[in-house]
C-alpha positions in Angstrom: -4.5 -8.3 33.2 -7.7 -10.5 32.8 -9.9 -7.7 34.4 -8.4 -5.2 32.0 -9.2 -7.3 29.0 -12.7 -7.8 30.2 -13.0 -4.0 30.5 -11.9 -3.2 26.9 -13.9 -6.3 25.5 -15.3 -5.3 22.0 -13.0 -2.3 21.8 -9.7 -4.1 21.7 -8.6 -2.8 18.4 -9.6 0.7 19.1 -7.6 0.8 22.1 -4.6 -0.9 20.4 -4.7 1.6 17.6 -4.7 4.6 20.0 -2.0 2.9 22.2 0.2 2.5 18.9 -0.3 6.2 18.2 0.7 7.1 21.7 3.9 5.0 21.3 4.7 7.0 18.2 4.4 10.2 20.0 6.6 8.9 22.9 9.3 7.8 20.4 9.1 11.3 18.9 9.5 12.9 22.4 12.4 10.7 23.2 14.1 11.5 19.8 13.8 15.1 19.7 13.3 18.4 21.6 10.1 20.5 21.3 11.8 23.1 19.0 13.4 20.4 16.9 10.1 18.4 16.5 8.3 21.9 15.4 11.0 22.6 12.9 11.0 19.0 11.7 7.2 19.0 11.2 7.3 22.3 9.3 10.1 21.0 7.0 8.0 17.9 6.3 5.0 19.9 5.4 6.7 22.4 3.0 8.9 20.0 1.3 8.3 17.7 -1.9 7.0 14.3 -0.9 7.6 12.3 -4.1 9.1 8.9 -4.0 11.2 8.4 -2.1 11.3 11.0 0.7 12.5 9.5 3.8 11.6 11.7 6.8 14.2 10.1 8.9 16.8 11.6 6.7 14.8 14.9 5.8 13.6 15.9 9.3 15.0 13.5 11.9 13.6 10.6 13.8 11.6 12.7 16.3 9.7 14.7 13.7 9.1 11.7 11.6 7.6 9.7 14.3 5.5 12.7 15.4 4.3 13.2 11.9 3.3 9.4 11.6 1.5 9.8 14.9 -0.5 12.9 13.6 -1.4 11.2 10.4 -2.6 8.1 12.3 -4.3 10.4 14.7 -6.3 12.0 11.9 -7.3 8.7 10.5 -8.5 7.3 13.9 -10.6 10.7 14.3 -12.4 10.0 11.1 -12.9 6.4 11.9 -14.4 7.2 15.3 -16.4 10.3 14.0 -18.1 8.1 11.3 -18.7 5.4 13.9 -16.9 2.7 11.9 -16.3 -0.5 13.8 -12.7 -1.4 14.2 -12.2 -4.5 11.9 -9.3 -5.9 10.1 -9.8 -3.4 7.2 -9.9 -0.5 9.7 -6.5 -1.7 11.1 -5.0 -2.0 7.7 -6.1 1.5 6.8 -4.8 3.0 10.1 -1.3 1.4 10.0 -1.0 2.1 6.2 -1.4 5.8 7.1 0.9 5.5 10.0 3.6 3.8 8.0 3.5 6.4 5.2 3.6 9.1 7.7 7.3 8.3 7.7 7.6 9.0 4.1 5.0 10.9 1.9 2.1 11.8 4.0 1.5 14.7 6.4 -1.4 16.3 8.2 -1.8 18.8 5.5 -1.5 17.1 2.2 -3.9 14.2 3.2 -7.0 16.4 3.9 -8.0 17.6 0.4 -8.4 13.9 -0.7 -10.5 13.1 2.3 -12.4 16.2 1.7 -13.0 15.2 -2.0 -14.4 11.7 -0.9 -16.7 13.4 1.6 -18.0 15.7 -1.2 -18.5 12.5 -3.4 -20.6 11.0 -0.6 -22.7 14.1 -0.1 -23.5 14.5 -3.8 -24.6 10.9 -3.9 -26.8 11.5 -0.7 -25.0 9.1 1.6 -22.6 9.2 4.4 -18.8 9.4 4.5 -18.7 6.2 6.4 -19.6 4.4 3.3 -16.4 5.6 1.5 -14.1 6.2 4.6 -11.7 3.5 3.6 -11.3 4.7 0.1 -10.7 8.2 1.6 -8.1 7.0 3.9 -6.2 4.7 1.4 -6.7 7.4 -1.3 -4.3 9.6 0.5 -1.6 7.8 -1.5 -1.8 10.7 -3.8 -1.1 13.2 -1.2 2.5 13.9 -2.6 0.8 15.0 -5.9 -1.0 17.8 -4.0 2.2 19.0 -2.6 4.0 18.7 -5.9 1.5 21.0 -7.5 2.3 23.8 -5.2 5.8 23.7 -6.8 4.8 23.0 -10.2 2.1 25.6 -10.9 3.6 28.9 -12.4 1.2 31.2 -10.4 1.7 32.9 -6.9 2.0 30.9 -3.9 -1.6 31.5 -2.8 -3.1 30.6 -6.2 -0.8 27.4 -6.3 -2.1 26.5 -2.9 -5.7 27.0 -4.0 -5.5 24.9 -7.1 -3.4 22.2 -5.6 -6.1 21.8 -2.8 -8.9 21.9 -5.6 -7.3 19.1 -7.5 -6.7 17.0 -4.3 -10.4 17.4 -3.6 -11.1 16.3 -7.3 -8.9 13.2 -6.7 -10.8 12.3 -3.8 -13.9 12.6 -5.7 -12.8 10.4 -8.5 -11.3 7.6 -6.5 -14.5 5.9 -5.2 -15.9 4.9 -8.6 -12.4 4.3 -10.1 -11.4 1.9 -7.3 -14.6 -0.2 -7.8 -13.5 -0.8 -11.4 -9.9 -1.6 -10.7 -10.9 -4.1 -8.1 -12.9 -6.0 -10.6 -9.7 -6.0 -13.0 -7.6 -8.2 -10.5 -10.6 -9.7 -8.8 -9.3 -9.2 -5.2 -6.0 -10.7 -5.8 -4.2 -7.5 -5.1 -4.8 -6.2 -1.5 -3.4 -2.7 -2.4 -6.3 -1.9 -4.7 -6.2 1.8 -4.0 -2.6 1.8 -5.0 -3.7 0.5 -8.5 -6.4 3.0 -9.1 -4.2 5.8 -7.5 -1.5 4.8 -10.0 -3.7 5.1 -13.0 -5.1 8.5 -11.9 -1.5 9.7 -11.2 -0.3 8.6 -14.6 -3.1 10.6 -16.3 -2.5 13.7 -14.0 1.3 13.6 -14.7 0.8 13.2 -18.4 -1.4 16.2 -18.5 1.2 18.3 -16.5 4.1 17.2 -18.8 1.7 18.2 -21.9 1.7 21.8 -20.4 5.5 21.7 -19.7 5.4 20.8 -16.1 7.7 17.9 -15.3 7.9 16.2 -11.8 11.0 14.2 -11.1 11.4 11.5 -8.7 13.2 11.9 -5.4 15.8 9.8 -3.6 16.1 10.8 0.0 17.1 7.7 2.0 18.4 6.9 5.5 21.0 4.1 5.1 22.0 1.6 7.9 20.3 -0.6 10.5 19.6 1.8 13.6 19.7 -0.8 16.5 17.3 1.3 18.5 14.6 1.3 15.8 15.3 -2.5 15.3 14.8 -3.2 19.0 11.9 -0.9 19.4 10.1 -2.6 16.5 10.9 -6.0 17.7 9.6 -5.2 21.2 6.4 -3.7 19.8 5.6 -6.9 17.6 6.4 -9.1 20.5 3.9 -7.2 22.7 1.4 -7.4 20.0 1.7 -11.2 19.9 1.5 -11.4 23.7 -1.6 -9.3 23.8 -3.1 -11.5 21.0 -2.1 -14.6 23.0 -3.9 -13.3 26.1 -6.9 -12.2 24.3 -7.1 -15.7 22.8 -7.3 -17.3 26.2 -3.6 -18.0 26.2 -4.1 -20.3 23.2 -2.3 -20.0 19.8 -4.7 -22.5 18.0 -6.5 -19.7 16.3 -3.5 -18.9 14.0 -4.3 -22.2 12.2 -7.7 -20.8 11.2 -6.0 -17.7 9.8 -3.5 -19.8 7.8 -6.4 -21.6 6.0 -7.6 -18.5 4.2 -6.2 -17.7 0.8 -6.3 -14.0 1.7 -8.3 -12.8 -1.4 -10.2 -9.6 -0.8 -12.4 -9.4 1.3 -10.7 -11.6 3.9 -11.0 -9.9 7.4 -9.2 -12.0 9.9 -10.8 -10.0 12.8 -14.4 -10.9 11.7 -13.4 -14.4 10.7 -11.0 -15.6 13.5 -11.3 -13.0 16.2 -9.1 -10.1 17.6 -6.7 -12.5 19.6 -5.4 -14.6 16.7 -5.3 -11.6 14.4 -3.0 -9.7 16.7 -0.7 -12.8 16.9 -0.5 -13.0 13.2 0.2 -9.2 13.0 3.0 -9.5 15.3 4.5 -12.6 13.7 4.4 -10.8 10.2 6.1 -7.8 11.7 8.9 -9.8 13.1 9.2 -11.9 10.0 9.6 -8.7 7.8 12.2 -7.3 10.3 14.2 -10.4 10.2 14.1 -10.5 6.4 15.5 -6.7 6.3 18.2 -7.7 8.8 19.3 -10.8 7.1 19.4 -9.2 3.6 21.4 -6.2 4.7 18.6 -3.8 4.3 18.1 -0.5 6.1 15.7 0.7 8.9 15.0 3.8 6.8 11.7 5.6 7.0 10.3 3.9 3.9 11.3 0.5 5.1 9.9 1.0 8.7 6.8 2.5 7.2 6.4 -0.5 4.8 6.7 -2.9 7.7 4.1 -1.1 9.5 1.7 -1.0 6.6 2.1 -4.8 6.0 1.7 -5.4 9.8 -1.7 -3.6 9.5 -2.6 -5.7 6.5 -1.9 -9.0 8.4 -5.3 -8.2 9.9 -6.8 -8.2 6.2 -5.4 -11.1 4.2 -1.7 -11.5 4.8 -0.3 -14.5 6.9 3.0 -16.3 6.9 1.6 -19.3 4.7 0.6 -17.0 1.7 3.3 -14.3 2.2 6.5 -16.5 2.3 6.3 -17.7 -1.3 5.8 -14.2 -2.8 8.6 -12.8 -0.6 10.8 -15.7 -1.8 10.1 -14.9 -5.4 11.2 -11.3 -4.8 14.5 -12.5 -3.3 15.1 -15.1 -6.0 14.8 -12.4 -8.6 17.8 -10.8 -7.2 19.9 -13.8 -8.0 19.1 -13.4 -11.6 18.6 -9.7 -12.2 20.8 -6.5 -11.9 19.2 -5.8 -8.6 20.5 -6.8 -5.2 18.4 -7.5 -2.0 19.6 -4.2 -0.4 18.7 -2.0 -3.3 16.2 0.6 -1.8 13.3 -0.3 -4.3 13.8 -4.1 -4.0 13.6 -3.8 0.0 10.4 -2.1 -0.5 9.2 -4.5 -3.1 10.1 -7.4 -0.9 7.9 -6.1 2.2 5.1 -4.9 0.0 4.9 -8.1 -2.1 2.6 -9.0 0.7 -0.1 -7.4 -1.6 0.0 -10.4 -3.8 -0.2 -13.0 -1.1 -3.7 -14.0 -2.3 -2.1 -15.5 -5.4 0.0 -17.9 -3.3 -2.9 -18.5 -1.0 -5.2 -19.4 -4.0 -3.0 -21.0 -6.5 -0.1 -22.4 -4.4 3.6 -21.5 -3.6 4.8 -21.9 -7.0 2.4 -19.3 -8.4 3.2 -17.1 -5.5 7.1 -17.1 -6.3 6.4 -16.3 -9.8 4.2 -13.4 -8.8 7.0 -12.1 -6.4 9.6 -12.4 -9.2 7.3 -10.5 -11.7 6.5 -7.9 -9.0 10.2 -7.2 -8.4 10.8 -6.4 -12.1 7.7 -4.3 -12.6 8.0 -2.2 -9.6 11.4 -0.9 -10.5 10.0 0.6 -13.6 6.4 1.9 -12.7 7.4 4.7 -10.6 8.9 6.7 -13.6 5.4 6.6 -15.1 4.0 9.2 -12.7 7.2 11.0 -11.2 6.9 9.1 -7.9 3.6 10.8 -7.1 1.7 7.6 -6.3 2.9 6.4 -2.8 1.6 3.1 -3.3 3.8 2.3 -6.2 3.9 -1.4 -5.1 0.1 -1.5 -5.1 0.1 -0.3 -8.7 2.7 -2.7 -9.7 0.9 -5.7 -7.9 -2.2 -4.8 -9.6 -0.7 -5.2 -13.0 0.9 -8.6 -12.0 -2.4 -9.8 -10.8 -4.2 -8.7 -13.9 -1.8 -10.7 -15.9 -1.2 -13.8 -13.7 -4.6 -14.6 -12.4 -6.4 -15.2 -15.7 -3.4 -17.1 -17.2 -3.2 -19.2 -13.9 -6.8 -19.9 -13.9 -6.7 -21.0 -17.5 -3.7 -23.2 -16.9 -5.2 -24.9 -13.8 -8.6 -25.4 -15.8 -6.7 -27.1 -18.4 -4.7 -29.3 -16.0 -7.8 -30.4 -14.1 -9.5 -31.2 -17.3 -6.3 -33.4 -18.3 -6.3 -35.0 -14.9 -10.0 -35.9 -15.2 -9.5 -37.5 -18.6 -6.7 -39.7 -17.3 -8.8 -40.8 -14.2 -11.6 -41.8 -16.7 -9.2 -43.6 -18.9 -8.0 -45.7 -16.0 
């Protein structure tokens, strides 16, 4: 094992990402026949992808896993082709796309956005590698491209052309827009592209409605806790922890360093603390999310498994147990006082994706984190209607607004509290 680790030194995350993609392919082959996989992939490509479209239910486990592997494979291809180093942000982007390959993204509808961002880079006389993360995360609006094929009143060929053109335009707009949205929440929403994508989707859907083209949300959801899925996930996360432990010289002390970071963007655990501790943190967060879903009676649906994989990836870029737990607790506490229960599909996703607000707990403390989680659970159940479910990162959009409201208010309160404390100390 030590010789193998020495051989891949410096390329650990690259091989880990490829290994994870291969595991998805193996899971697909184990769950379906070649004919069934081909039929399922075709069904995924030609069906609507608006929230919430569970590929486990729509096309079967095998096709869903294969689709996730293909989406992740395309993402890896662009990372390697653009010679991007595998850092924590890279891992976050790859596993975000892998996760959403189970509900909303496919190899066809993600390409126009990536092409649009490449066009933006070309016009600004720079390389795609400068905007590659915006391109990969920007595929959150892939369902909008698919939806336009169904909404436009022209022939199928014309609809496809127009949908692809608008997808390219979206990819062109997202780079400058995402810079502005990041300044709004000051790095306290890890899912920034979900925020900018939500704003763009709202404008697009408003225009469509003005022309009489209405997009409705979808609810296709696989209920129940598939034991095999649960066991597979647990073993995968446990293996990740083991790999990280071995890469850390069989020491777990590196996790303490990760826990000291508030998590505010940009907090890249790979660059700050190393690959080994980062992988251990990722595995722990994955198991933590899975335990939460089991204990609250949630489902191992495509969206939930995809959400766990996405947060698993972001555990290399800002999320750890110390800053995640308070926000997750806030979501759960909200279910004790509101009309929603922990096993409501939207709340299950809100709980897992509340990780996007982890920097608030990391910076301002557990109480602020719980308030953020409570607010997030309420906001996220309403925002999807604004754009007909066509922004896959609905939780990122909601988290953005929570951060925009909470951060300045919290900073103002803390400034006042410190001032009062200082005055009391002077009086003494």
